[in-house]
N, C-alpha and C positions, 0 to 999 in steps of 0.2 A: 612021577605024578604029572598028569596032563595039566595044561594051563587052565582049562575050564574047571576042573575039580579044585585046583589050588585057589583060583579066584572065588569059587563058591564057598570053599572052606573059610577063606579070609572074610568074606561078607558075613557068614554065620557067626564067626568069632566076634566080629565087630558089633553086630546086632545084639549078641548076648551080653557083651561087656557094657554097652551103653544102656541096656535094659536094667542091669543090676547096679550100675553106678549112678549116683545122683549128685548134683553139685551142691544142693542145700537141703537140709531136712525141713520139710514143711511143718512138722509138728514140734519144732524147737520152741521151748518156752521163751517168753520175753525176758530179757535180762533186766535185772533191777536197775542197772545204770541207764539203760535205754529208756525205761519208764520214768525214772526220776529226772532225767535230763529234759524230757518233754514236759513234765509236770512242774519242775522247779528250775526255771531259767536262772542264769547267773544273777546275783543281786547287784550287778554293776553294769555300766555301759562305758565303752571306750569310743570316744568321738575324735576324729581326725579332720584337720583342715590344713592342707599343705604339710608343713613340718610342725604345726601346733597340735598337741594332743591334750585332750581333756578326759578325765576319768570321773564319772559320777556314780556314786554308790548309795544304796538304800541303807547300808550299814557303815559304821565307822571304819575307815582304812587305817591300818596300823603300819604296814610296811609296803613299799613299792620298789621293785627292782626291774630295770629295763636293760636289755642287752641286745646286741646286734646278732644277725644270723651267723656272723663269723665268730661270735663268742666274746666280743668286747663289751664289758659292762659300761653303760653310759650314765645310768642313774641308780643310786641306791639310797633311798630315803627311809630311815627308820623313825618311829614315833610320829607319824603324820597326824594322827588323831583328828581327822576331818572326813567328811563324807564326799568331798570332791578334791581333785588335785589336777593341776595343769602344768605342762612343761613344753619347752621347745626343743626339738631334736636338731643337733648341729652336725650329725654324722651324714656322710654321703651315701649311705646304704638305703635300700628300699624295704627290707624286711626286719622286723624287730619282734622281740618277745617281751611280754609284760607279765610279771608275777605280782599278785596282790595277796596280802594277808589281811583279813578283816578282823573285826573285834571279837567275833565268835570263835576265832582260832583257825578257821578254814583258810586254805591256801588255794588260789586259783591262778592259772596261767593261760595266756592267750597270745596268739600270733597276730600281729597287725602289719599292714602295709602302709607305707608313706610315699607320697608322690614327690 
């Protein structure tokens, strides 16, 4: 097969495959989680200032667990029964995960960064 025919064949195959393949379906329905996340933001806020962390919630906080990115648990507080909670982090890591259980039984988790 001559190089011109081979190159032409390769171009035709390439164009046909890109025409039939698409990266994303434009008619995909909106997922319920995407919609509810935009309509119902988390009922709490996590504020950081240096190594001081404050959690303020519109609902009563039942449980707080904080652990490092390497998996070490640094805070586990049950029966908080308050709408706000603050603590100081004494670990030398930068990334932490916070898990909250609120009075309605829902559990939320969020990643935070500390300077």
